[in-house]
N, C-alpha and C positions, 0 to 999 in steps of 0.2 A: 439654682441660686447664683451660679457663676454668670449665666446669661443676664439675669436681672441686674446684678451688681455692675457689670461692665456697661450695659446699655444705660443704666442710670448715671454712671460716671460721665459718659459722653454727653448726655442731656443736661447735666448739672452745670449751673453757672459758678459753682464753687471750685471747679477744677479747670485747668487749661487744656484738658483732653478734648480734642475736636473730632477725631476720627479713630476708627478701629478696623483692622483687617482681620476678618474671621474666616478661617479656612475649615470647610466641613464637606463631608460627603452626603450629608442629610439635607434634602430639599426642605423638609419641615423646619429644621433648625435654622436654615438660612433665612426663611421667611419670617421666623420669630425675631431674629436678631438684626437682620439687615434691611437696608433701603436702596442699596445699589449693588448689583451683582455682576460678577465676571465669571463666566463658565469657560474652563479650559478643557480642550480635547485635542486629539492627535492632529486634526486638521487646522487648528488655530484657536481662536477664542471668540466669545460673544458677550457683549455688555447689555445689561437690561436694568430697568428700574422698577419692574413689576414682579420680579421673582419667578417669572415663567422661563423655565429652561428651554433652550432651543431644541428642535428636533435634530438630533445628531446623526441618525441613521434613517434611511428611507423606510417607510412602512411596508413597501412591497419590494421584492428583490429586483435589481436592475439586471437585465440580460447582458451577458458579455459576448461580444463577437458578432 
């Protein structure tokens, strides 16, 4: 209910609300609520408009040395 209410408020012409910053750990929730995404991680950040999280860690181990 909260998601729907806030998204409707941003889309409504009856309010002056134009944007909303939504912080979540849930990729499913971010795709339901958002249309621009900023992913924060230890090495920096990544911006996306499609909801696809960046690959933060290699899929195969990198040899050291």
